[in-house]
C-alpha positions in Angstrom: -29.5 10.8 -53.4 -27.4 8.7 -55.7 -26.3 5.2 -54.8 -22.7 6.3 -54.2 -23.5 9.0 -51.6 -24.9 7.6 -48.3 -27.6 9.6 -46.7 -27.0 11.8 -43.7 -29.0 9.4 -41.5 -26.7 6.5 -42.6 -23.6 8.4 -41.9 -24.8 9.4 -38.4 -25.9 5.8 -37.7 -22.5 4.5 -38.8 -20.7 7.0 -36.6 -22.9 6.2 -33.6 -22.3 2.4 -34.0 -18.5 3.1 -34.3 -18.7 5.2 -31.2 -20.6 2.6 -29.2 -18.1 -0.2 -30.2 -15.1 2.1 -29.3 -16.7 2.8 -25.9 -17.2 -1.0 -25.3 -13.6 -1.7 -26.2 -12.5 1.2 -23.8 -14.6 -0.4 -21.1 -13.0 -3.7 -21.7 -9.6 -2.2 -21.4 -10.5 -0.2 -18.2 -12.0 -3.3 -16.5 -9.0 -5.4 -17.5 -6.7 -2.8 -15.9 -8.4 -3.2 -12.6 -8.7 -7.0 -12.6 -5.6 -9.1 -11.9 -5.4 -11.6 -14.8 -1.6 -12.2 -14.3 0.0 -12.4 -17.7 -3.2 -11.7 -19.7 -3.7 -8.0 -18.8 -1.3 -6.6 -21.3 -2.3 -8.8 -24.3 -6.0 -8.2 -23.8 -5.4 -4.4 -23.6 -3.2 -4.4 -26.7 -5.7 -6.4 -28.7 -8.5 -4.0 -27.7 -6.3 -1.0 -28.7 -5.4 -2.7 -32.0 -9.1 -3.3 -32.8 -9.8 0.4 -31.9 -7.1 1.6 -34.2 -8.3 -0.7 -37.1 -11.9 0.4 -36.6 -11.0 4.1 -36.6 -8.8 3.7 -39.7 -11.2 1.5 -41.7 -14.6 2.9 -40.7 -13.9 6.4 -39.4 -11.3 7.3 -42.0 -13.1 5.3 -44.7 -9.9 3.6 -45.8 -11.8 0.7 -47.2 -13.4 3.0 -49.8 -10.3 5.2 -50.4 -8.1 5.3 -53.4 -5.1 2.9 -53.5 -2.6 5.8 -53.0 -4.2 6.9 -49.7 -4.3 3.3 -48.4 -0.6 3.0 -49.4 0.2 6.1 -47.4 -1.6 4.8 -44.4 0.2 1.4 -44.6 3.5 3.3 -45.0 2.8 5.3 -41.9 2.2 2.1 -39.9 5.4 0.6 -41.2 7.4 3.7 -40.1 5.7 3.6 -36.7 6.8 0.0 -36.3 10.3 0.8 -37.3 10.5 3.7 -34.9 9.2 1.6 -32.0 11.7 -1.1 -32.9 14.6 1.2 -32.9 13.6 2.9 -29.7 13.1 -0.4 -28.0 16.5 -1.7 -29.2 18.1 1.4 -27.9 16.4 0.9 -24.5 17.6 -2.7 -24.4 21.2 -2.0 -25.2 21.7 0.7 -22.6 23.6 -0.3 -19.5 22.1 0.3 -16.1 
């Protein structure tokens, strides 16, 4: 195998490590949901979810080794998602009743 193509064993190992980390983060979110931490429940769960998304994007989708145009498309998608959430939330806040 060439230096640019990882072996099948390396790919499976990387996928298993990613899966294990995602399961640990899921367990953290699940435990946090059942423990009363007052104002810290939501931030802890949001941080865990953000880490999960970043890991899936960078490791699972291999965005760190992708061409610049593909990374630009991913960033653009995230920006549009933020815009849509902002508009939806502002609509929710401005409605009476």
